[in-house]
C-alpha angles and dihedrals in degrees: 000000000000112000095026095109129170097038117157125190124208119188122196112220105142102101125114096228090215094178090063089067090212141131087216115086110255094241091057094059109110127250116182091348096308131093104256091241087066090067091058092047092050091047088053091054093063092069093049095231123207088218136011121198123191114203109213133177122140109065089349091167092062092051092048091050094048093050098036094112095054094067098171099107143050128249121222120189122225107197119189103020105234101165141293097293090052089049094055090049089064089070093060095094091054092050100041113132093012131118134205137057130332117212110202118204135176119233092222100058105088100163098066111127124227089230091059092052090051090049090050092054093045093046091049094049096042091051094046087228128173088212136009121194125203110223140175138193114235136178094227110036095171113142097018131104112255125233108232114198133194116201088346095306124110109258103171146337118239121199118230095246092053098040124114119228094263092050092050089061090065110106099197108096139192115248097200089239117118147164117217134187101238097219100072098025107094096038089054092046090059089058093061116108129205098229099133139098092275097045088229136129104254118207088206089071087070091080093061091045091052090050091052089050090049093241113150118252122190134185134216115206116209116208097212108058091192087073093070096039114137128210119232105148142032089256092055090045090057093045094050091044088055090054091050092050092048091050092050092049091049091051091051094047090049087054093054105271117135113223107184096198114012091184092067098034117096114194122169121233096250096050118116122206128180127230122278093025113136120217115195126206122291097026121147118196115181146180121359097340119156120199122187132221129294094015125144119218109188127207128303095013122146120200125178132180092344139131118230116184129211123302096012121152118211109189127210125303100012127151116207119179125174094341138131124224118190129219118298096008124135129213131193155294098232094000126149121209110188128197120303093021120138123192113199131228113295093359121146125220108184140196119321094001119143123198122189122183088337134140114215111197128227114291094006122138138210100169104169145030103332139142115208114178131171089358136143109205121186132216125303095007120156115213112193127223116283096021117153132188103213095212103160124070095185094270109038141022118241132198131245120203122196113183129215119300097008121149119216113195123224121282093018124157115207106198105208138259088053140126128210109202129230114294093358124147128219117201119237116268094022128146104210116202100158134053116275114222120233112278094010131126114230121198119176111169139106118277113258117245124192115201109199117223093008095130095051092048092048093051092043091058089058092052094254114129115230115249116244 
């Protein structure tokens, strides 16, 4: 958008969203893994605005907290909420003394394409308009403001609640997305009255005011009405989320990813997956996860905010959160990788193994029924079934270090802090409380005693003869 200077974006996000029946502000409900307000903010970025102002009201503190790290826009508070025109007026102090074009977006319209926003700005500037309204033609216009035209030109916008029967038959609707010339905007907003069924100041009244003042108003018709679809209820949230998921799956499949059953595969918008990876049914991949090429993610796996390298196999029913898995490794089934875990190249994490804040070195194995927490495990280590790193003493977490080539026998307890040296062996059933030197064999278990005839004597005491 080089050359389109002095663009200012205003995003409306002050409404209560009463139909959502939620303590969470409507614009913080997630669509495709992101709060829906994020879609408006990312859409704003494509026109390289000089300023961005977010109008907040209901639960404004929650929205500020959620977006605190972004830091590239202003907040303006609308309190009380007296309608959309009143909301836009709250941005006046942030735009005082500036020139250019205001792009007005709604925080609950996540499907808007960047290309449409560019077209809006170009159409508005090329026409020299005071206002440009994005519209669409729909089969079921219920709930939307109607575009009333005279001799083909937009004359006014009538809200559903205030529309006569003949106006309600109009199928061209208002999207709530606009471009405005900044110079006449706020003076015209002050001319809007609240004489309507809601007793609010409607931004849509601006069109009729501009017409009376002989200021040019244009429209931009979008072909796909889904693009301007707003979210006002849990049902609409689910429907729009389904569209976002379908779009993401189609993008991935077009890029060479096999998704066996897209209908049961939930992949967030920011996820990256390499070509020739196969995703089986029931998989959920969330957040900022990156998955490499030629991987296989089997059914009922959930992965969030993790990095999976090339040629990794994730078997059924695994949970992977905030972890890294290196090339050629395998995980599961029924494994749990918790945050700050790293699985090395070619390593194997088997069924019912849990890793927490643990590094598993290249070629190492924990194939069965183990808990490894706060551990650093070297290369080519074998961890036997039932092994536990006892990392918590009731007050603090302690580290376990297992060096390259060590062998940990089944049902071992490693009482941290403890180190097992390079190439050392630990006998099965041991409770290790001291460091094991490199190349040593450690055995820490009670001596076995066999008491001959004990069973017969025990049964005899109860009056039950022993069987011969």
